[in-house]
C-alpha positions in Angstrom: -46.3 -104.3 6.9 -48.9 -105.5 9.7 -46.0 -107.6 11.0 -44.2 -104.2 11.2 -46.8 -101.9 12.8 -48.8 -104.3 14.9 -48.0 -106.1 17.3 -44.6 -103.9 18.5 -41.1 -105.3 18.4 -40.5 -107.0 21.7 -38.0 -104.3 23.0 -41.2 -102.0 23.0 -43.7 -105.0 24.7 -41.2 -105.5 27.4 -40.6 -102.1 28.5 -42.9 -100.5 30.7 -43.1 -97.0 32.6 -44.9 -94.4 34.9 -46.4 -90.9 33.9 -46.5 -88.3 36.9 -49.3 -85.4 36.4 -49.8 -82.8 38.7 -50.0 -78.9 39.2 -53.0 -78.5 36.1 -53.9 -75.1 36.2 -56.5 -73.9 33.6 -57.0 -70.3 32.5 -60.4 -69.0 32.5 -62.4 -66.7 30.5 -62.0 -62.9 31.1 -65.8 -62.7 31.3 -66.2 -66.0 33.2 -69.2 -66.5 35.3 -68.4 -67.5 39.2 -71.2 -69.6 39.5 -69.4 -72.5 38.0 -67.6 -75.9 39.8 -64.6 -77.8 37.4 -62.6 -81.0 37.5 -60.1 -82.9 35.5 -60.7 -86.7 34.3 -57.4 -88.1 33.3 -57.9 -91.3 31.2 -54.9 -93.8 30.1 -56.2 -96.7 28.5 -59.1 -98.3 30.6 -57.8 -96.5 33.6 -60.0 -93.1 34.5 -58.4 -90.9 37.6 -59.9 -87.5 38.8 -59.2 -84.5 40.9 -61.4 -83.1 43.4 -63.8 -80.5 41.7 -63.2 -76.9 43.2 -65.9 -74.3 43.1 -65.6 -71.0 42.0 -68.1 -69.6 44.1 -65.3 -70.1 46.9 -63.6 -67.5 45.4 -66.0 -64.6 45.4 -65.9 -61.8 45.5 -62.2 -61.9 43.9 -62.4 -62.6 40.4 -59.8 -65.3 39.7 -58.2 -65.5 35.9 -56.5 -69.1 36.7 -57.4 -72.1 38.8 -54.9 -74.5 39.9 -55.5 -78.5 40.6 -52.7 -79.3 43.1 -53.2 -83.2 42.9 -50.7 -85.8 41.9 -51.9 -88.4 39.2 -50.0 -91.3 38.4 -50.5 -94.3 35.9 -48.0 -96.8 35.7 -46.9 -100.0 33.8 -47.4 -97.7 30.5 -46.2 -99.1 27.5 -43.3 -97.1 25.2 -45.9 -95.4 23.1 -48.9 -94.5 25.8 -51.1 -91.5 25.6 -52.5 -90.1 28.4 -55.6 -87.8 27.7 -56.5 -84.8 30.3 -59.9 -83.5 30.0 -62.1 -80.4 31.8 -65.4 -80.5 33.1 -66.9 -77.7 34.2 -70.7 -77.4 35.5 -72.8 -74.1 36.2 -73.8 -74.1 39.7 -77.3 -72.4 40.7 -77.0 -69.5 43.1 -77.2 -71.7 46.7 -79.3 -69.7 49.1 -79.1 -70.0 53.0 -81.9 -72.4 53.4 -80.6 -74.6 50.7 -78.1 -77.4 50.9 -74.5 -76.1 50.8 -72.2 -76.1 47.6 -70.0 -78.5 48.8 -73.2 -81.3 49.1 -74.2 -79.5 45.8 -71.1 -80.2 44.1 -70.6 -83.7 45.6 -74.0 -84.8 44.3 -73.2 -83.6 40.8 -70.0 -85.4 40.8 -71.6 -88.6 41.7 -73.2 -88.5 38.5 -70.4 -88.0 36.2 -68.3 -90.8 38.2 -70.5 -92.9 39.9 -71.9 -96.5 38.1 -75.2 -96.0 36.0 -77.1 -97.7 39.0 -76.8 -95.0 41.2 -78.2 -92.3 38.7 -82.0 -91.9 37.4 -80.7 -91.2 34.2 -77.6 -93.3 33.0 -76.6 -90.7 30.2 -77.3 -87.9 32.4 -74.3 -85.7 33.7 -74.4 -82.0 34.7 -70.5 -81.8 34.2 -69.8 -80.9 30.5 -66.2 -81.0 29.0 -64.9 -78.1 27.7 -61.7 -78.7 26.5 -58.5 -81.7 26.5 -55.3 -82.1 25.9 -53.0 -85.5 25.1 -50.1 -86.3 26.9 -47.2 -88.7 25.9 -43.6 -89.4 26.5 -42.3 -85.9 24.4 -44.9 -83.6 26.7 -43.2 -84.2 30.1 -41.6 -81.4 32.3 -43.6 -77.8 32.9 -45.6 -77.1 29.9 -48.5 -74.9 28.3 -50.9 -76.4 25.8 -54.0 -75.0 24.3 -57.2 -77.2 24.7 -58.4 -79.1 21.7 -62.3 -78.0 21.9 -62.1 -75.2 24.2 -65.3 -74.0 25.3 -66.6 -71.1 28.1 -65.9 -70.7 31.0 -62.1 -71.9 30.1 -60.0 -69.4 28.0 -58.3 -72.3 26.2 -54.7 -72.5 27.8 -53.8 -75.1 30.5 -50.7 -75.7 32.0 -49.3 -79.4 33.0 -46.5 -80.7 35.1 -45.6 -84.1 34.2 -43.1 -86.5 34.6 -42.2 -90.0 32.9 -39.5 -92.5 33.9 -36.8 -92.6 31.0 -36.0 -95.1 28.7 -32.6 -97.2 28.0 -30.3 -94.6 25.7 -30.3 -96.8 23.0 -34.3 -96.7 22.5 -34.1 -92.7 22.5 -31.8 -92.5 19.5 -33.6 -92.3 16.4 -32.9 -94.4 13.7 -33.3 -93.2 10.1 -33.0 -93.9 6.6 -34.8 -95.2 3.1 -36.3 -98.5 3.2 -37.7 -100.3 0.2 -40.4 -102.6 0.7 -42.0 -105.2 -2.0 -45.5 -106.2 -2.3 -47.5 -107.5 -5.2 -49.9 -105.8 -6.9 -52.5 -107.3 -9.9 -49.9 -110.2 -10.1 -46.8 -108.1 -10.6 -43.8 -107.6 -8.1 -43.9 -103.5 -7.1 -41.1 -102.0 -5.3 -41.9 -99.0 -3.0 -39.2 -96.8 -1.3 -40.6 -95.2 2.2 -38.2 -92.4 4.4 -38.2 -94.6 7.4 -37.8 -93.7 11.3 -36.9 -96.2 14.2 -38.1 -94.3 17.4 -38.9 -96.2 20.7 -39.3 -99.5 19.2 -41.6 -98.5 16.6 -41.6 -98.0 12.5 -42.6 -94.7 11.1 -43.2 -94.4 7.5 -43.1 -91.3 5.1 -42.8 -90.6 1.4 -39.8 -88.3 1.7 -37.5 -87.0 4.5 -38.9 -83.4 4.2 -42.6 -85.0 5.1 -41.4 -86.1 8.5 -41.7 -82.9 10.1 -44.4 -81.9 7.8 -47.2 -84.8 7.2 -48.9 -87.1 9.5 -47.4 -90.7 9.7 -48.4 -92.8 6.5 -50.7 -95.7 7.3 -49.2 -98.5 5.5 
């Protein structure tokens, strides 16, 4: 079974793609407090990208319901079964007086604590930006979509809109193949046969006990 699941078949290992993510829009809580700055972190493996921070102070006195990040973020050389984690971070801003540093300078200083190496921080673990929700994107989430954020917290309402594009796979790879697969194994020195419902999808084989489980249950870990 290890040979089936890890490493993936050569067709899956050799195919590489690109995903571009843009027009990320987060929906804000109806009673949000306007002294917040938000930014988006996007992670794929060891690669991390970030949008520029946006301050809600810039929109006073208008109370907005949505905030859009217009940047285009691209990840390249991706395997067939890649995942991109999109995280929303928020930081509450103090009221900036006339004599204090500008709002832009204040946000820039806070962003350094989140993104810069630990040597630039007085406390390596400290960051005033806190994650307030995330989603995971893959090949099945391309196009313009609306998602519910996992672990959504104030000042977000819990909805995020994302537009994602991804390079297409050869038609033969995109077509799923399904059927029963009988596996042999030795249990306590005795031969044992187990039958599973198997789906070959994009160079990977996924297993369930029964065909109906495919849409209802998680993939079996064999």
